[in-house]
C-alpha positions in Angstrom: -0.4 0.3 -0.2 1.6 3.1 -1.1 1.2 6.5 1.0 -1.3 8.2 -0.6 -3.5 5.2 0.3 -2.2 5.6 3.9 -4.4 6.5 6.9 -3.6 9.0 9.0 -4.8 7.5 12.4 -2.8 6.3 15.0 -4.3 3.5 17.3 -2.8 2.2 20.2 -3.2 -1.3 21.7 -2.7 -2.1 25.2 -2.3 -5.6 26.2 0.1 -7.9 28.4 -0.7 -10.7 25.8 1.7 -10.8 23.1 -0.1 -12.9 20.7 -3.3 -10.3 20.5 -0.2 -7.5 20.2 0.6 -9.3 17.0 -2.5 -9.4 15.9 -3.6 -6.6 16.6 -0.7 -5.5 14.6 -1.0 -6.7 11.3 -4.8 -6.2 11.3 -3.7 -2.6 11.5 -0.4 -2.5 9.2 -2.0 -5.0 6.9 -5.5 -1.7 6.7 -2.7 1.0 6.5 -3.2 2.5 9.9 -0.6 3.2 12.3 -0.3 1.3 15.4 1.4 1.5 18.8 1.5 -1.4 21.2 1.5 -1.1 25.4 2.1 -4.2 28.0 0.5 -3.0 30.4 -1.8 -0.1 32.1 0.9 2.3 33.0 2.5 2.3 29.4 -0.9 2.3 27.3 -1.7 5.9 29.8 1.1 7.9 29.1 1.2 7.2 25.8 -2.4 8.1 25.8 -1.4 11.0 27.8 1.2 11.9 25.1 -1.7 13.0 22.4 -1.5 11.9 19.0 -3.9 8.8 19.6 -7.0 8.0 17.3 -8.3 5.4 19.3 -7.8 2.3 21.3 -7.8 -1.0 22.3 -7.5 -2.2 25.7 -8.0 -5.2 27.1 -9.3 -4.7 30.7 -7.4 -7.4 32.4 -3.7 -5.6 32.6 -0.1 -5.5 34.9 0.0 -2.6 36.8 -3.2 -0.6 37.0 -6.7 -2.3 35.0 -8.1 -0.9 31.5 -11.5 -0.4 34.6 -8.8 2.1 36.8 -7.1 3.7 32.8 -10.4 4.7 32.2 -11.0 6.0 35.5 -7.4 7.9 34.9 -8.5 9.0 31.1 -12.1 11.1 32.4 -10.0 12.8 35.2 -7.8 13.8 33.0 -10.2 15.0 30.7 -8.8 12.2 28.0 -11.8 11.6 25.4 -10.3 8.9 23.1 -12.4 6.5 21.8 -11.3 3.5 23.3 -12.7 -0.5 22.8 -12.3 -2.5 25.7 -11.2 -6.0 25.7 -13.0 -8.6 27.9 -12.9 -12.5 28.1 -17.0 -14.3 28.6 -18.3 -14.3 31.6 -16.9 -10.4 33.2 -20.7 -8.9 32.1 -21.2 -6.5 35.1 -17.3 -5.1 34.2 -18.1 -4.8 30.8 -20.6 -2.4 31.9 -19.0 -0.6 34.4 -16.7 -0.2 31.9 -19.2 1.3 29.5 -20.5 3.5 32.3 -17.0 4.8 32.7 -16.9 6.0 28.7 -15.7 3.0 26.5 -16.7 3.5 23.1 -17.4 0.1 23.0 -15.7 -3.8 23.8 -14.9 -6.7 22.6 -15.2 -10.0 23.5 -12.7 -13.4 23.2 -11.5 -14.8 21.1 -11.9 -12.0 19.1 -12.9 -11.9 15.6 -10.8 -9.9 12.7 -14.5 -8.6 11.1 -15.5 -7.3 14.8 -12.4 -5.1 14.6 -12.3 -3.9 11.2 -15.8 -3.0 11.8 -15.2 -1.1 15.4 -12.0 0.4 13.7 -14.4 2.5 11.4 -17.3 2.8 13.3 -15.1 4.8 16.0 -13.0 6.5 14.0 -15.5 8.0 11.2 -17.4 11.0 11.3 -20.8 9.4 12.8 -19.2 8.1 15.8 -16.3 10.3 16.0 -16.0 13.2 19.7 -18.3 15.7 20.0 -17.3 19.0 20.9 -17.4 18.2 24.8 -16.0 15.3 24.2 -18.8 12.8 24.8 -19.4 10.0 21.8 -22.2 9.3 19.3 -24.0 6.4 19.4 -24.0 4.7 15.6 -25.7 7.6 13.6 -28.3 5.8 11.6 -29.8 3.9 14.6 -30.1 7.3 16.2 -31.6 8.8 13.4 -33.8 5.2 12.6 -35.3 5.3 16.0 -35.4 9.3 16.7 -33.4 9.2 19.4 -31.8 12.6 19.5 -29.7 13.9 21.8 -25.7 15.4 22.9 -26.2 15.6 26.5 -24.3 13.4 28.7 -27.0 11.6 30.0 -28.2 10.4 26.7 -24.2 9.5 25.3 -24.9 6.8 28.1 -28.0 5.6 27.1 -26.2 5.5 23.4 -23.3 3.3 25.2 -25.5 1.1 26.9 -27.7 0.5 23.9 -24.5 -0.4 22.5 -23.7 -2.9 24.7 -26.5 -4.7 25.0 -27.0 -5.4 21.6 -23.8 -7.5 21.6 -24.9 -9.8 24.3 -27.0 -12.7 24.2 -30.7 -12.7 23.7 -31.2 -14.0 27.0 -30.3 -11.3 29.5 -33.0 -9.4 29.6 -33.4 -5.6 29.7 -35.7 -3.1 31.5 -36.9 0.1 30.6 -37.9 2.9 33.1 -38.9 6.5 32.5 -41.4 8.7 32.5 -43.9 8.6 29.9 -42.7 10.3 26.6 -39.4 9.8 27.2 -39.1 7.3 24.3 -38.9 3.5 26.1 -39.6 1.8 23.3 -37.9 3.7 20.6 -34.4 2.3 22.9 -36.2 -0.8 22.9 -36.3 -0.7 18.7 -32.8 0.4 18.3 -31.8 -2.3 20.6 -33.3 -4.6 18.8 -32.3 -2.8 15.4 -28.3 -2.3 16.6 -28.6 -6.1 16.8 -25.8 -8.1 14.5 -27.7 -10.1 12.1 -31.1 -9.6 13.3 -33.4 -10.1 11.1 -36.4 -11.5 13.1 -39.3 -9.9 13.9 -39.5 -7.2 17.1 -43.1 -7.8 18.9 -44.4 -5.5 20.9 -47.3 -5.7 23.3 -48.7 -3.2 26.3 -50.1 -4.5 28.7 -52.2 -2.1 29.7 -54.2 -2.3 26.6 -54.9 -5.9 26.8 -58.2 -6.5 29.3 -56.8 -8.6 31.4 -58.7 -12.1 29.9 -57.0 -12.0 27.1 -53.3 -10.8 27.8 -52.4 -14.8 28.6 -53.3 -16.1 25.0 -52.0 -13.1 23.6 -48.7 -14.3 24.9 -49.0 -18.1 25.4 -51.1 -19.2 22.1 -54.0 -21.7 22.4 -54.2 -25.1 20.7 -57.6 -25.8 19.5 -60.3 -26.6 21.7 -58.9 -25.1 24.6 -62.2 -22.8 25.3 -65.4 -21.7 24.3 -64.1 -19.8 20.7 -60.9 -21.4 20.3 -61.9 -22.8 16.8 -57.7 -23.2 15.3 -54.6 -23.0 16.7 -53.3 -19.4 18.2 -49.3 -18.3 18.1 -48.6 -16.1 20.3 -46.0 -12.9 21.0 -43.7 -15.8 22.5 -43.4 -17.8 20.0 -43.5 -15.3 17.1 -41.1 -13.1 18.2 -38.6 -16.6 16.9 -35.4 -15.5 17.9 -36.1 -11.2 17.7 -37.5 -9.1 21.4 -40.4 -8.9 22.8 -41.1 -5.7 24.1 -43.6 -5.7 26.9 -44.4 -2.0 27.9 -46.8 -1.3 31.0 -44.9 -4.5 32.3 -45.7 -2.8 36.0 -49.9 -3.0 35.2 -49.3 -7.3 34.8 -51.6 -9.0 37.2 -49.9 -11.7 39.3 -50.9 -14.9 38.2 -49.3 -14.2 34.8 -46.3 -12.5 37.1 -45.7 -15.7 38.1 -46.3 -17.6 34.0 -43.8 -14.5 33.1 -41.2 -15.9 35.8 -41.7 -19.4 34.7 -41.4 -18.5 31.2 -37.7 -16.4 31.7 -36.7 -18.9 34.0 -37.1 -22.1 31.8 -36.9 -20.1 28.7 -39.5 -22.4 27.4 -43.4 -22.4 27.6 -46.8 -24.4 26.4 -49.9 -22.7 25.1 -53.1 -22.4 26.5 -54.5 -26.2 26.1 -50.9 -27.8 24.8 -49.1 -30.0 26.6 -45.9 -29.4 24.2 -43.0 -27.5 25.2 -41.8 -24.7 22.9 -38.9 -22.2 23.5 -38.6 -19.7 23.2 -35.4 -17.7 22.0 -36.2 -14.3 21.8 -35.2 -11.3 24.3 -36.9 -9.7 26.5 -37.0 -5.9 26.9 -39.7 -4.7 29.6 -41.0 -0.8 29.8 -42.7 0.9 32.9 -43.1 4.3 34.4 -43.9 2.7 37.7 -41.3 2.3 40.9 -41.0 -1.3 40.3 -38.5 -1.0 43.8 -42.4 0.1 45.3 -44.5 -1.4 44.1 -42.4 -4.4 45.2 -42.9 -3.2 48.5 -46.4 -2.7 48.5 -47.1 -6.4 47.3 -48.1 -5.4 43.8 -45.3 -6.8 42.1 -42.6 -10.2 42.5 -39.8 -9.6 43.6 -38.3 -12.6 41.8 -39.1 -11.2 38.2 -38.5 -7.9 38.8 -34.6 -9.4 39.3 -35.4 -11.3 36.4 -36.6 -8.6 33.6 -33.8 -6.3 35.1 -30.3 -8.3 33.8 -29.9 -4.4 32.2 -31.5 -2.0 33.5 -31.8 1.6 31.4 -33.3 4.3 33.3 -34.3 7.3 30.6 -34.2 10.4 31.7 -36.9 13.4 31.5 -36.4 16.4 29.3 -36.2 19.0 32.2 -33.1 17.2 33.0 -31.5 17.1 29.9 -32.7 20.5 29.1 -29.2 21.1 26.5 -30.6 18.3 23.9 -34.1 20.6 23.7 -32.5 22.6 20.4 -31.6 19.5 19.0 -34.9 17.6 19.0 -36.5 20.6 18.0 -35.2 21.6 15.3 -35.2 17.6 13.8 -39.3 17.9 14.6 -39.3 21.1 12.8 -37.6 19.6 9.6 -39.7 16.0 9.6 -43.2 17.9 10.0 -42.2 20.2 7.5 -41.8 17.7 5.1 -44.9 15.7 6.5 -47.0 19.2 6.6 -45.1 20.4 2.9 -44.3 23.4 4.9 -41.1 25.4 4.5 -40.6 27.2 8.4 -36.9 28.3 7.8 -36.4 28.2 11.7 -36.8 28.5 15.9 -36.2 31.9 17.4 -33.4 32.0 19.9 -36.4 33.8 22.1 -38.7 30.5 21.1 -35.6 28.4 21.7 -34.8 29.8 25.2 -38.8 29.5 26.0 -38.7 25.6 25.1 -35.9 25.0 27.4 -37.1 27.1 30.3 -40.6 25.0 30.2 -40.9 21.8 32.4 -42.1 19.5 29.6 -44.5 16.9 31.9 -45.0 14.9 28.5 -40.9 14.8 28.0 -39.9 14.4 24.5 -43.7 12.7 23.0 -45.0 16.9 24.1 -42.0 18.3 22.3 -43.0 17.0 19.5 -46.5 17.7 19.0 -46.4 21.0 20.1 -43.6 21.6 17.4 -46.0 19.8 14.7 -49.0 22.0 15.4 -46.2 25.2 15.6 -44.8 24.1 12.0 -48.7 23.7 11.0 -49.4 27.3 13.0 -46.3 29.2 11.8 -47.3 31.8 8.5 -43.4 33.9 8.9 -40.5 32.1 8.4 -39.6 31.1 11.7 -41.4 29.3 15.0 -41.5 32.6 17.5 -41.7 32.9 21.3 -45.1 34.1 21.2 -46.9 31.2 19.3 -45.3 29.1 22.0 -46.2 30.6 24.4 -49.9 30.9 23.3 -49.6 27.1 22.7 -48.6 26.5 25.9 -50.6 29.0 27.5 -48.4 29.8 30.2 -46.3 33.0 31.9 -43.2 32.0 31.8 -42.0 34.4 33.9 -45.3 33.3 36.9 -45.0 30.0 35.9 -41.4 28.8 35.3 -38.7 30.9 37.5 -36.0 28.4 37.0 -34.7 29.6 33.2 -32.8 28.1 31.0 -28.9 27.4 32.2 -27.8 24.5 30.4 -27.3 25.1 26.9 -26.7 28.6 26.9 -24.8 31.3 27.6 -24.8 33.9 30.4 -25.8 36.4 28.1 -28.9 34.3 26.5 -30.7 33.9 29.3 -30.0 37.0 30.3 -31.4 38.6 27.2 -34.6 36.3 27.5 -35.5 37.4 30.5 -35.4 40.9 29.8 -37.4 40.3 26.9 -39.7 38.6 28.3 -40.3 41.7 31.1 -40.5 44.1 27.8 -42.7 42.5 26.4 -45.1 42.0 29.7 -44.1 45.2 30.3 -45.4 46.6 27.5 -48.6 45.0 26.7 -49.9 45.7 30.4 -49.5 49.0 30.0 -51.5 49.5 27.4 -53.9 46.5 28.6 -55.1 49.0 31.2 -55.2 52.2 29.0 -56.7 50.5 26.4 -54.4 50.5 23.7 -53.5 54.6 24.6 -50.0 54.4 23.6 -49.2 58.2 24.5 -50.5 57.8 27.8 -48.6 54.4 28.3 -45.6 55.8 27.4 -46.1 58.5 29.6 -46.7 56.5 32.2 -44.1 54.4 32.0 -41.6 57.2 32.1 -40.5 57.2 28.4 -40.7 58.6 24.7 -43.5 58.4 22.9 -41.0 57.1 20.2 -39.4 55.0 22.6 -42.5 52.8 23.2 -43.4 52.3 19.6 -40.2 50.8 18.8 -40.6 48.7 22.0 -43.8 47.4 20.4 -42.4 46.9 16.9 -40.2 44.7 18.8 -42.5 42.5 19.8 -45.1 42.9 17.1 -47.4 44.4 20.2 -50.4 46.4 18.0 -52.2 49.5 20.5 -55.7 48.1 19.0 -55.7 44.6 20.5 -55.7 46.8 23.7 -58.8 49.0 22.4 
């Protein structure tokens, strides 16, 4: 390979196994990358700290200091190099911990050369490059396909968990918790969609949407003649899912008798159709979701503790939108583009005042509420951008009174100050005109302003005197 086709990226491999180091060296040499080797954690940390490293492959079990300890040091030192951890089977907790400490992904032994190449490209590609804040983005295709949007640290952690879960066997169950509207089903679909080689179905069922007397047959299926009205065999969700994913939404609403039966399915990985006696293997992954506090439900006796532990092998907690206000602008613009296309509109943007208003609003309905708000705003906007005036009317609130906590995350001091000042000025002018029935001269005089300055402020906020007469 000539110099023109060689990559510029430099990759560090930290592993105490000489054979593994040699294998990586051969792969990267053939692919045109520059490879640097280290045989223990201290040496790896020293090389990474010196700079000019674009990607790191690091064993989790190393002499002197472990791979996890190196990851902790990276965080403390502000080193934001994509790091892929190498781990053996049977140490899932270490792998999860590594992802939480900022690892980009992890490889399990024995190593797969194709997987090494795939992860190398992914980590070095634009879609998985480091953001300005040093965090690592999840696979862009998965994010776009399932509308999981966000650059906040909380969301970066979710992305890494999705990536981690997608590489595990289907026997690893996942429990997704969070308020309504946070995107629990989107995360479940992303886990399913990002699973390597998936070509199997995603079967979802809302446990609160199906009548209790029908839920069991929906899950287990039944044989012909199993009960009155069972005129032919019906396959249940467990069977239809095959090697794919079973998504049980609102799992906290499951009745006690079905909790017991679901527990047995998870323990034995098999079931029988209603009216049948032939065991059928369950090969799908179970992903459950709830907006309830299941640990509290366990305390009051309405949810089985043993079932909780079976479902909760991996726990993904989705943050409410109010706890990641820095993502609101990104989400709002994503939905703006989506509904411009859907509604055949051409709204060019969202005003800075409108963005700050969105960031100050608490969004009890979370991302679902924001999407609905932007859809309606796109439909109602007649100008080139969505304004704060329109959003205030749609939200039917006065942000100064009902939202005393103003946006800090994602906004500069000047942006927040200007936003509050603009809200005050607009409200001040409107209140004066309202009290004086639209008399501009009198409103200016009582405000201690010249008529010209008062009118200038009216023009700034598109306030018309006739609206108050």
